[in-house]
GUTI-773453 format. One record per residue (C-alpha): chain; residue in one letter; residue number from 1; z, x, y. Coordinates in Angstrom, 3 decimals. Each point is the difference from the previous one (the first is absolute). Last residue first. Layout:
SITE kette rest  nr       c3       c1       c2
SITE     A    A NUM        Z        X        Y
...
% end
This chain:
SITE kette rest  nr       c3       c1       c2
SITE     A    D 407   14.795   73.716   33.461
SITE     A    V 406    2.507   -2.757    0.693
SITE     A    D 405   -1.530   -2.423   -2.348
SITE     A    E 404   -0.393    2.053   -3.015
SITE     A    A 403    3.781    0.808    0.447
SITE     A    V 402    0.680   -2.943   -0.640
SITE     A    L 401    0.665   -2.505    2.694
SITE     A    T 400    3.406   -1.802    0.375
SITE     A    E 399    0.233   -3.671    0.536
SITE     A    T 398    2.326   -1.046    3.140
SITE     A    P 397    2.504   -2.769    0.188
SITE     A    S 396    0.316   -2.445    2.874
SITE     A    E 395    2.022    0.895    3.312
SITE     A    T 394   -0.031   -2.770    2.683
SITE     A    G 393   -2.831   -1.073    1.945
SITE     A    S 392   -0.567   -3.392   -1.765
SITE     A    S 391   -3.329   -0.069   -0.450
SITE     A    S 390   -1.413    3.186    0.544
SITE     A    D 389    2.771    1.224   -2.593
SITE     A    K 388    1.163    3.474    1.665
SITE     A    H 387    0.290    3.402   -1.392
SITE     A    S 386    2.305    2.637    0.019
SITE     A    R 385   -1.160    3.976   -1.198
SITE     A    K 384    2.340    1.300   -1.844
SITE     A    F 383    1.126    3.622    1.047
SITE     A    M 382    1.745    2.679   -1.661
SITE     A    M 381    1.289    3.402    2.032
SITE     A    M 380   -0.550    3.802   -1.018
SITE     A    E 379    1.844    2.842    2.499
SITE     A    V 378   -0.789    3.237   -0.964
SITE     A    A 377    1.787    2.900    1.833
SITE     A    I 376   -1.204    3.479   -0.233
SITE     A    G 375    2.541    1.223    1.747
SITE     A    P 374   -2.183   -1.143    2.747
SITE     A    G 373   -1.702   -3.664   -0.256
SITE     A    F 372   -2.685   -1.877   -2.912
SITE     A    A 371   -0.762   -3.176    0.052
SITE     A    C 370   -0.569   -3.050   -2.659
SITE     A    G 369   -0.193   -3.686    0.649
SITE     A    V 368   -1.148   -1.561   -3.259
SITE     A    I 367   -1.717   -3.460    0.419
SITE     A    H 366   -0.002   -2.788   -2.621
SITE     A    D 365   -1.526   -3.775    0.102
SITE     A    T 364   -3.935    1.597   -0.736
SITE     A    T 363   -3.043   -0.460    1.829
SITE     A    D 362    1.120   -1.698    3.213
SITE     A    G 361   -1.099    2.507    3.182
SITE     A    E 360    0.873   -0.741    3.638
SITE     A    I 359    3.877    0.714   -0.484
SITE     A    L 358   -1.436    3.814   -1.819
SITE     A    R 357   -1.122    0.563    3.782
SITE     A    N 356    3.980   -0.959    0.744
SITE     A    M 355    1.130    2.058   -2.600
SITE     A    V 354   -2.023    3.733    1.526
SITE     A    S 353    1.139   -0.939    3.503
SITE     A    F 352    3.240   -0.288   -1.516
SITE     A    I 351    0.093    3.448   -1.708
SITE     A    T 350   -1.834    1.879    3.268
SITE     A    A 349    3.191    0.310    2.459
SITE     A    S 348    2.523    2.208   -2.060
SITE     A    S 347   -3.706    2.727    0.361
SITE     A    S 346   -2.567   -1.221    2.000
SITE     A    N 345   -2.190    1.487   -2.148
SITE     A    G 344   -4.031   -0.726    0.929
SITE     A    H 343   -1.035   -3.059    1.624
SITE     A    S 342   -3.301   -0.643   -0.852
SITE     A    I 341   -0.337    1.671   -3.595
SITE     A    Y 340    3.996    0.263   -0.570
SITE     A    I 339    0.122   -3.763    0.498
SITE     A    E 338   -2.913   -0.760   -2.169
SITE     A    Y 337    0.707    1.982   -2.921
SITE     A    S 336    3.549   -1.105   -0.226
SITE     A    A 335   -1.241   -3.781    0.046
SITE     A    R 334   -2.590    0.784   -2.626
SITE     A    L 333    2.420    1.772   -2.299
SITE     A    H 332   -0.525   -2.372   -3.063
SITE     A    E 331   -3.728   -0.019    0.831
SITE     A    P 330   -0.213    3.837   -0.502
SITE     A    Q 329    1.226   -0.096   -3.492
SITE     A    L 328    2.785    0.020   -1.311
SITE     A    R 327    0.862    2.117   -3.276
SITE     A    M 326    3.574    0.953    1.341
SITE     A    A 325   -0.449    3.771    0.308
SITE     A    K 324   -3.260   -0.336    1.482
SITE     A    E 323    0.679   -2.553    2.544
SITE     A    V 322    3.137    2.014    1.030
SITE     A    G 321   -1.691    3.207    0.664
SITE     A    T 320   -2.795   -1.691    1.444
SITE     A    I 319    1.861   -1.381    2.651
SITE     A    V 318    2.370    2.940    0.072
SITE     A    T 317   -3.457    2.449   -0.003
SITE     A    S 316   -1.308   -2.290    3.115
SITE     A    G 315    3.225    0.641    2.398
SITE     A    G 314    3.579   -1.834    0.416
SITE     A    P 313   -1.991   -3.408   -0.493
SITE     A    H 312    3.215   -1.847   -0.854
SITE     A    L 311   -0.940   -2.269   -3.358
SITE     A    A 310    0.299   -3.221    0.391
SITE     A    W 309   -1.374   -0.714   -3.624
SITE     A    D 308   -1.277   -3.178   -1.512
SITE     A    Y 307    1.124   -0.948   -3.583
SITE     A    E 306   -1.657   -0.268   -3.686
SITE     A    S 305   -1.383    3.210    0.531
SITE     A    A 304    3.510    1.463    0.055
SITE     A    Q 303    0.389   -1.012   -3.788
SITE     A    F 302    3.725   -1.757   -0.871
SITE     A    K 301   -0.818   -3.362    0.619
SITE     A    G 300    0.934   -1.335   -2.695
SITE     A    L 299    1.306   -3.737    1.140
SITE     A    D 298    2.776    0.459   -1.336
SITE     A    V 297    0.262    3.263    1.391
SITE     A    L 296   -0.979   -0.726    3.492
SITE     A    E 295    2.323   -3.364    0.093
SITE     A    P 294    3.382    2.648   -1.366
SITE     A    I 293   -0.238    2.412    2.880
SITE     A    S 292    1.991    3.309   -1.134
SITE     A    G 291   -3.276    1.156   -2.367
SITE     A    V 290   -2.282   -0.171    2.929
SITE     A    L 289    1.936    2.138    1.785
SITE     A    D 288    0.716    2.534   -2.510
SITE     A    D 287   -3.902    0.197   -1.066
SITE     A    F 286   -0.714    0.653    3.627
SITE     A    M 285    2.276    2.467    0.568
SITE     A    A 284   -1.282    1.853   -3.627
SITE     A    P 283   -3.465   -0.146    1.342
SITE     A    V 282    0.706    0.432    3.651
SITE     A    A 281    1.602    3.894    0.382
SITE     A    A 280   -2.962    1.708   -1.511
SITE     A    A 279   -2.043   -1.236    2.685
SITE     A    A 278    2.055    1.018    2.716
SITE     A    L 277    0.779    3.853   -1.292
SITE     A    K 276   -3.928   -0.335   -0.532
SITE     A    P 275   -0.907   -0.419    3.840
SITE     A    V 274    3.085    2.141    1.183
SITE     A    R 273   -1.173    3.427   -1.215
SITE     A    Q 272   -2.301    0.917    2.584
SITE     A    T 271    3.292    0.261    2.555
SITE     A    L 270    0.552   -2.562    2.676
SITE     A    V 269    2.665    0.984    2.690
SITE     A    V 268   -0.976   -1.497    3.192
SITE     A    K 267    1.725    1.553    3.065
SITE     A    W 266    2.339   -2.098    2.486
SITE     A    G 265   -0.620   -0.241    3.565
SITE     A    L 264   -0.739    3.322    2.309
SITE     A    P 263    3.520    1.489   -0.048
SITE     A    D 262    0.194   -0.585   -3.817
SITE     A    V 261    1.130   -2.498   -2.576
SITE     A    N 260   -1.526    0.412   -3.538
SITE     A    F 259   -1.525   -3.244   -1.619
SITE     A    G 258   -0.008    0.470   -3.733
SITE     A    L 257   -2.030    0.478   -3.414
SITE     A    D 256   -0.289    2.613   -2.413
SITE     A    K 255    3.111    2.194    0.865
SITE     A    E 254    2.435   -2.992   -1.230
SITE     A    S 253   -2.199   -0.171   -3.349
SITE     A    N 252    2.324    1.215   -2.263
SITE     A    E 251    1.194   -3.498   -1.359
SITE     A    I 250   -1.947   -3.210    0.356
SITE     A    I 249    1.993   -2.084    1.800
SITE     A    R 248    0.039   -3.880   -1.157
SITE     A    H 247    0.190   -3.580    1.638
SITE     A    D 246   -0.368   -3.479   -2.090
SITE     A    W 245   -0.782   -2.945    1.303
SITE     A    G 244   -0.098   -3.588   -1.291
SITE     A    L 243   -1.032   -3.480    0.256
SITE     A    L 242   -1.177   -0.419    3.813
SITE     A    E 241   -1.723   -3.008    0.440
SITE     A    L 240   -2.981   -0.256    1.712
SITE     A    I 239   -1.258   -2.071    3.153
SITE     A    P 238    2.363   -2.342    0.250
SITE     A    E 237   -0.136   -3.414    2.356
SITE     A    E 236    3.195   -1.072    1.700
SITE     A    D 235    0.189   -3.822    0.356
SITE     A    Y 234    3.538   -0.761   -1.644
SITE     A    R 233    1.960    1.064    2.743
SITE     A    D 232    3.878    0.462   -0.371
SITE     A    S 231   -0.656    2.980   -1.601
SITE     A    F 230    1.727    2.148   -3.251
SITE     A    G 229   -2.918    1.512   -2.310
SITE     A    N 228   -0.040    3.487    1.479
SITE     A    G 227   -2.692    0.834    2.950
SITE     A    L 226   -2.338    3.089    0.661
SITE     A    V 225   -1.463    0.066    2.946
SITE     A    V 224   -3.074    3.009    0.347
SITE     A    A 223   -0.971    2.553    2.271
SITE     A    S 222   -2.308    1.843    1.062
SITE     A    A 221   -0.523    3.208    2.313
SITE     A    C 220   -3.359    2.270    0.523
SITE     A    D 219   -1.048    3.340    0.571
SITE     A    S 218   -1.512    2.659   -1.917
SITE     A    F 217   -0.098    3.051   -2.574
SITE     A    L 216   -2.538    1.731   -2.029
SITE     A    T 215   -1.896    3.207    1.496
SITE     A    V 214    2.986    1.063    1.703
SITE     A    G 213    1.944   -0.209   -3.183
SITE     A    I 212   -2.748    2.499   -1.405
SITE     A    R 211    2.112    3.534    0.979
SITE     A    V 210   -1.749    3.056   -0.858
SITE     A    E 209    2.160    2.783    1.217
SITE     A    Q 208   -1.123    2.278    1.890
SITE     A    N 207    3.301    0.674    1.975
SITE     A    K 206   -1.246    0.012    3.696
SITE     A    H 205   -2.976   -2.357   -0.701
SITE     A    I 204    1.071   -2.939   -2.370
SITE     A    S 203    3.565   -0.042    1.685
SITE     A    D 202   -1.651   -0.385    3.123
SITE     A    L 201   -2.605   -2.752   -1.305
SITE     A    E 200    3.298   -2.033   -1.308
SITE     A    S 199    1.680    0.079    2.971
SITE     A    R 198   -3.260   -1.006    1.988
SITE     A    V 197   -0.405   -2.366   -2.602
SITE     A    L 196    3.480   -1.787    0.128
SITE     A    T 195   -0.833   -2.566    2.786
SITE     A    S 194   -1.656   -1.470   -2.943
SITE     A    S 193    2.910   -1.048   -2.230
SITE     A    I 192    1.768   -2.888    1.707
SITE     A    E 191    1.007   -2.440   -2.650
SITE     A    C 190    1.964   -3.102   -0.264
SITE     A    A 189    1.699   -1.757   -2.641
SITE     A    L 188    2.164   -3.232    0.531
SITE     A    V 187    1.960   -2.551   -2.601
SITE     A    L 186    0.845   -3.121    1.736
SITE     A    I 185    2.552   -1.424   -2.452
SITE     A    R 184    1.325   -3.682   -0.675
SITE     A    A 183    3.141   -0.446   -1.590
SITE     A    P 182    1.480   -3.323   -0.677
SITE     A    K 181    3.690    0.103   -1.421
SITE     A    R 180    0.956   -0.749   -3.342
SITE     A    R 179    2.518    3.164   -0.041
SITE     A    F 178   -2.496    0.899   -3.208
SITE     A    S 177   -2.332   -0.572    2.031
SITE     A    S 176    0.603    2.006    2.932
SITE     A    G 175    0.436    2.770   -1.833
SITE     A    L 174   -2.938   -0.931   -2.103
SITE     A    A 173   -2.168    0.481    3.829
SITE     A    I 172    1.710    3.403    0.779
SITE     A    N 171   -1.557    1.200   -3.409
SITE     A    A 170   -3.570   -1.258    0.614
SITE     A    A 169    0.639    1.215    3.282
SITE     A    T 168    0.209    3.509   -0.681
SITE     A    R 167   -2.429   -0.706   -2.873
SITE     A    L 166   -2.214   -0.560    2.781
SITE     A    A 165    0.778    2.725    2.076
SITE     A    A 164   -0.733    2.606   -2.595
SITE     A    L 163   -3.426   -1.933   -0.572
SITE     A    G 162   -1.039    0.994    3.332
SITE     A    G 161    1.847    3.465   -0.085
SITE     A    S 160   -2.153    0.884   -2.348
SITE     A    C 159   -1.641    2.532    2.182
SITE     A    G 158    2.451    1.313    1.636
SITE     A    V 157    3.358   -0.745   -1.867
SITE     A    G 156    2.330    2.447    2.390
SITE     A    H 155    1.485   -2.880    2.512
SITE     A    L 154    0.720   -3.962   -0.622
SITE     A    L 153    0.794   -1.819    2.988
SITE     A    V 152    2.653   -3.013   -0.884
SITE     A    K 151    0.878   -2.942    2.115
SITE     A    E 150    2.141   -2.406   -0.049
SITE     A    I 149   -0.864   -2.489    2.966
SITE     A    G 148    2.858   -0.004    2.836
SITE     A    L 147   -2.834    0.045    2.497
SITE     A    N 146   -1.224   -3.353   -1.291
SITE     A    L 145   -3.785    0.616   -0.083
SITE     A    G 144   -2.083   -0.643    3.187
SITE     A    L 143   -3.368    2.149   -1.600
SITE     A    E 142    0.316    2.736    2.489
SITE     A    K 141    3.754   -0.026    0.162
SITE     A    V 140   -0.619    0.888   -3.868
SITE     A    V 139   -2.462    2.198    0.051
SITE     A    Y 138    2.505    2.476    2.412
SITE     A    H 137    2.373    0.429   -2.334
SITE     A    D 136   -2.792   -0.053   -2.803
SITE     A    Y 135   -1.172    3.517    1.710
SITE     A    G 134    3.073    1.299   -0.451
SITE     A    P 133    3.116    0.426    1.944
SITE     A    N 132   -0.176    3.400   -0.791
SITE     A    A 131   -3.277    1.327    0.341
SITE     A    S 130   -1.467    1.702   -3.417
SITE     A    N 129   -4.079   -1.012    0.249
SITE     A    T 128   -2.520    0.358   -2.326
SITE     A    C 127    1.895   -0.302   -2.909
SITE     A    T 126    0.198   -3.719    0.263
SITE     A    T 125    1.828   -2.630   -1.495
SITE     A    A 124    1.818   -3.873    0.996
SITE     A    V 123    2.047   -2.519   -2.035
SITE     A    V 122    0.869   -2.752    2.458
SITE     A    H 121    2.454   -2.692   -1.010
SITE     A    T 120    0.813   -3.588    0.265
SITE     A    I 119   -3.284   -1.604    0.903
SITE     A    E 118    0.625   -3.782    0.765
SITE     A    S 117    0.929    0.033    3.773
SITE     A    L 116   -3.612    1.207   -0.109
SITE     A    D 115   -1.184   -3.228   -1.108
SITE     A    G 114   -2.378   -0.501   -2.737
SITE     A    G 113   -3.882   -0.081   -0.576
SITE     A    W 112   -0.181    2.938   -2.731
SITE     A    Q 111   -3.641    0.527    1.256
SITE     A    E 110    1.650    0.252    3.892
SITE     A    L 109    2.411    2.203   -1.154
SITE     A    A 108   -2.039    2.419   -1.566
SITE     A    K 107   -3.010   -0.108    2.902
SITE     A    R 106    3.284    1.146    2.503
SITE     A    C 105    1.349    2.549   -1.954
SITE     A    A 104   -3.414    1.295   -0.383
SITE     A    A 103   -0.543   -0.194    4.419
SITE     A    V 102    3.751    1.300    0.368
SITE     A    S 101   -0.302    3.066   -2.018
SITE     A    L 100   -3.890    0.587    2.036
SITE     A    K  99    2.307   -0.457    3.152
SITE     A    I  98    2.499    2.277   -1.205
SITE     A    G  97   -2.119    3.051   -1.573
SITE     A    H  96   -1.931   -0.081    3.503
SITE     A    D  95    2.305    1.160    2.633
SITE     A    F  94    3.175    0.866   -2.051
SITE     A    F  93   -2.511    2.397   -2.591
SITE     A    L  92   -1.419    1.599    3.221
SITE     A    D  91    3.570    0.535    1.149
SITE     A    C  90    0.880    1.695   -2.815
SITE     A    Q  89   -3.205    2.116   -0.280
SITE     A    Q  88    1.398    1.262    3.107
SITE     A    A  87    2.819    0.923   -1.138
SITE     A    I  86   -1.302    1.625   -3.192
SITE     A    T  85   -2.217    2.324    1.971
SITE     A    P  84   -3.506   -0.187    0.594
SITE     A    A  83   -2.127    2.611   -0.873
SITE     A    E  82   -0.619    2.627    2.660
SITE     A    P  81   -2.926   -0.072    3.057
SITE     A    T  80    0.294   -4.327   -0.709
SITE     A    N  79   -3.167   -1.591   -1.318
SITE     A    A  78    1.301   -1.920   -2.945
SITE     A    I  77    2.564   -1.757    2.021
SITE     A    P  76   -2.550   -0.390    3.053
SITE     A    H  75   -1.671   -2.565   -2.122
SITE     A    D  74   -3.865    1.239   -0.561
SITE     A    I  73    0.127    0.649   -3.854
SITE     A    N  72    0.346   -3.790    0.027
SITE     A    G  71    3.400   -2.345    0.882
SITE     A    I  70    2.445   -1.802   -2.173
SITE     A    A  69   -1.369    0.465   -2.970
SITE     A    S  68   -2.094   -1.241   -3.527
SITE     A    R  67   -1.603    1.937   -1.992
SITE     A    S  66   -3.383   -0.101   -1.233
SITE     A    D  65   -2.689    0.575   -2.496
SITE     A    I  64    2.756    1.702   -2.356
SITE     A    G  63   -1.333    1.047   -3.147
SITE     A    T  62    2.013    3.300    0.258
SITE     A    Y  61   -3.597    1.989   -0.299
SITE     A    E  60   -1.016    1.474    4.080
SITE     A    N  59    3.570    0.741    0.397
SITE     A    I  58    0.352    2.179   -2.967
SITE     A    T  57   -2.647    1.823    2.042
SITE     A    L  56    1.769   -0.016    3.127
SITE     A    V  55    2.871    1.416   -2.017
SITE     A    K  54   -1.746    3.040   -1.572
SITE     A    D  53   -1.202    0.613    3.848
SITE     A    L  52    3.064    0.067    1.116
SITE     A    A  51    1.598    2.194   -2.490
SITE     A    P  50   -3.230    2.434   -0.224
SITE     A    S  49    0.031    0.027    3.816
SITE     A    S  48   -1.962   -1.313    2.671
SITE     A    P  47    1.760    0.089    3.639
SITE     A    Y  46    2.254   -2.846    0.824
SITE     A    F  45    0.456   -2.413    3.539
SITE     A    R  44   -3.738   -1.834    0.215
SITE     A    R  43   -0.690    1.118   -3.560
SITE     A    A  42    2.693   -1.901   -1.507
SITE     A    L  41   -0.678   -3.246    2.324
SITE     A    T  40   -3.886   -0.372   -1.755
SITE     A    A  39    1.243    0.673   -3.364
SITE     A    L  38    2.727   -3.020    0.264
SITE     A    H  37   -2.800   -1.773    1.702
SITE     A    E  36   -2.348    0.533   -2.865
SITE     A    P  35    2.010   -1.417   -2.466
SITE     A    R  34    0.579   -3.358    1.568
SITE     A    I  33    3.110   -0.842    2.267
SITE     A    E  32    0.333   -3.359    0.845
SITE     A    Y  31    1.439   -2.146    3.169
SITE     A    P  30    1.435   -3.363    0.493
SITE     A    P  29    3.239    0.098   -1.656
SITE     A    Y  28    1.134   -1.351   -3.603
SITE     A    E  27    2.124   -3.081   -0.362
SITE     A    V  26    0.391   -1.809   -2.961
SITE     A    G  25    2.194   -2.704   -0.832
SITE     A    I  24    1.664   -1.762   -3.739
SITE     A    G  23    1.737   -3.216    0.177
SITE     A    H  22    1.750   -2.079   -2.884
SITE     A    I  21    0.956    2.928   -1.914
SITE     A    H  20    2.208   -1.579   -2.937
SITE     A    L  19    3.470    0.561   -1.811
SITE     A    D  18    1.427   -1.841   -3.074
SITE     A    P  17    0.886    3.159   -1.315
SITE     A    R  16   -0.484   -1.357   -3.471
SITE     A    Q  15    2.861    0.792   -2.377
SITE     A    Y  14    0.138    2.215   -2.918
SITE     A    P  13    2.532    0.334   -2.365
SITE     A    P  12    2.325    3.558    0.526
SITE     A    T  11   -0.520    2.918   -1.693
SITE     A    V  10    2.892    0.836   -2.105
SITE     A    K   9    1.608    3.806    0.210
SITE     A    N   8    2.262    0.083   -3.038
SITE     A    R   7    3.157    1.213    1.123
SITE     A    V   6    1.572    3.469   -0.640
SITE     A    T   5    3.995   -0.205   -0.431
SITE     A    S   4    0.060   -0.615   -3.640
SITE     A    P   3   -2.313    2.801   -0.825
SITE     A    S   2    2.747    2.375    1.681
SITE     A    M   1   -0.946    1.367    3.598
% end
């Protein structure tokens, strides 16, 4: 190719996306699994072995107090003579996952306050069900949404699914903005991981593998309502503004993090390299994302400690690894720690729960969302809290706090 045919790459000027989150809903099931409960179940069906003993020791030091689940350790699915099949787990997902999803969606829709007829799209994700039609089809029916609504169901994105679904929704909304059409998108994530307990314990026992996924994962559904700037109504109150996002793959990491299909459900792949790989990927991605948003550049907000962080709590070493790499304090990651300790890792559904917890605080204007999924894929988003003027009820300018105020 001759030099005359080579065009210089031109970076287009930044345009504010004008996208806002108007509602967040989270629904956890009523049961909890504590570390001692897993040990009781394991000893009920499996003899002592080096691999099982090591997993149960790790189980005592995950930092998780309890994990939310659709049933306790006496639930029939956990007490069959053999580990339940993927078909049996699918049935339970439809029994419980759709109910959790509908409840989470209704919370998000209620906070948004709009009419169901205004919802234009649904973007959903799960890694713990593979049915066709997907669970989103039945959630749409149960909610009473128009059956002709445009739907997208993401698969293969695992724990990064919540932010991947929101990224997908954001790009759909921008397409609607280009066409000067309103977009109100219901974004949904649901995971039922607790039904995998016997499958994971089976692999630990039969293959003498140290598999820590059985100590981490839990059940949850969560949802958000995302809107663009086009609407006939003027009473919508945004919670968060979405300023920008990025998605990257860590090279040569496919075998480090995964969720592989199996006759007994799915098998968690989680190597010891994941915390270091994840932590190493965050700094450059954060710098590039901040540098792409003029508002943050103008404010000089280049330090990670000037932001709140909604980090997917993939495990205690994942959280502490990012904390160290970004020179943060536990306070910056308080919501991630709180959700991890009280509910565990609910895969794709966790990130909206963390964000929902951060909405309750008001330490700084901006929030970084970050999650890791199979690939290893890294999702990162930048949000801005929307403040209301108490006298007028309209959005008002906000003051940015310095790092010392955040610590």
